[in-house]
C-alpha positions as CSV (number, residue, x, y, z in Angstrom):
1,X,0.0,0.0,0.0
2,X,1.3,3.4,-1.0
3,X,1.6,6.2,1.5
4,X,-0.1,9.6,1.3
5,X,3.4,11.0,0.4
6,X,3.4,8.8,-2.7
7,X,0.0,10.1,-3.7
8,X,1.2,13.7,-3.3
9,X,4.3,12.9,-5.3
10,X,2.2,11.3,-8.1
11,X,-0.1,14.4,-8.1
12,X,2.9,16.7,-8.3
13,X,4.3,14.7,-11.3
14,X,1.0,14.9,-13.2
15,X,0.2,18.5,-12.2
16,X,1.2,20.1,-15.6
17,X,-1.0,17.7,-17.6
18,X,-3.9,17.9,-15.1
19,X,-3.8,21.7,-15.1
20,X,-3.9,21.8,-18.9
21,X,-6.8,19.4,-19.1
22,X,-8.8,19.4,-15.8
23,X,-8.4,22.9,-14.2
24,X,-10.8,23.4,-11.4
25,X,-11.9,19.8,-11.3
26,X,-11.2,17.4,-8.5
27,X,-8.8,14.4,-8.7
28,X,-8.5,11.3,-6.6
29,X,-5.2,9.4,-6.1
30,X,-4.7,6.1,-4.3
31,X,-1.6,3.9,-4.1
32,X,0.4,6.5,-6.1
33,X,-2.0,6.4,-9.1
34,X,-4.7,8.6,-10.5
35,X,-8.1,7.0,-9.8
36,X,-10.3,9.5,-11.5
37,X,-11.3,13.1,-12.3
38,X,-14.5,14.5,-10.8
39,X,-16.6,17.7,-11.2
40,X,-16.9,18.2,-7.4
41,X,-15.3,17.2,-4.1
42,X,-18.3,15.2,-3.0
43,X,-18.2,12.9,-6.0
44,X,-14.5,12.2,-5.5
45,X,-15.0,11.7,-1.7
46,X,-17.9,9.3,-2.2
47,X,-15.9,7.1,-4.6
48,X,-12.9,7.2,-2.3
49,X,-14.8,6.1,0.8
50,X,-16.7,3.4,-1.2
51,X,-13.5,1.9,-2.7
52,X,-10.8,2.6,-0.1
53,X,-12.6,3.2,3.2
54,X,-10.9,5.7,5.5
55,X,-7.8,5.9,3.3
56,X,-5.2,6.9,2.9
57,X,-6.1,8.6,-0.4
58,X,-5.6,12.1,-1.8
59,X,-8.3,14.4,-3.2
60,X,-7.1,17.7,-4.7
61,X,-8.7,20.4,-6.7
62,X,-6.6,21.0,-9.8
63,X,-5.1,24.5,-10.0
64,X,-6.2,25.5,-6.4
65,X,-3.6,27.0,-4.2
66,X,-2.6,25.6,-0.8
67,X,-5.0,26.1,2.1
68,X,-3.4,27.6,5.2
69,X,-5.2,27.5,8.6
70,X,-3.9,29.4,11.6
71,X,-2.9,27.3,14.7
72,X,-6.1,28.2,16.4
73,X,-8.4,27.0,13.6
74,X,-9.8,23.5,13.3
75,X,-11.2,22.5,9.9
76,X,-14.6,20.8,10.2
77,X,-16.7,20.5,7.1
78,X,-20.4,21.5,7.5
79,X,-23.0,19.6,5.6
80,X,-26.7,18.8,5.8
81,X,-26.2,15.6,7.8
82,X,-24.1,17.4,10.5
83,X,-26.1,17.7,13.7
84,X,-23.5,19.9,15.4
85,X,-24.5,23.1,13.6
86,X,-22.2,25.7,12.1
């Protein structure tokens, strides 16, 4: 089984081609290989969980810059099924 670092390396190697053909789309990598290209994060995440469980796997938006959170922030996605509120 490949590590997340191998998935990141595979994404970085393919980045120029992905940016030329799939800008703003979402990609899924697992075991160091591209699994698929998706129109939205939810589609990529649904397939990733169905096929690979909790991971590791890498989902990235092609062409998006890095996300930086300050030390005091915790990322927690909000969605319709979340009972915790925003």
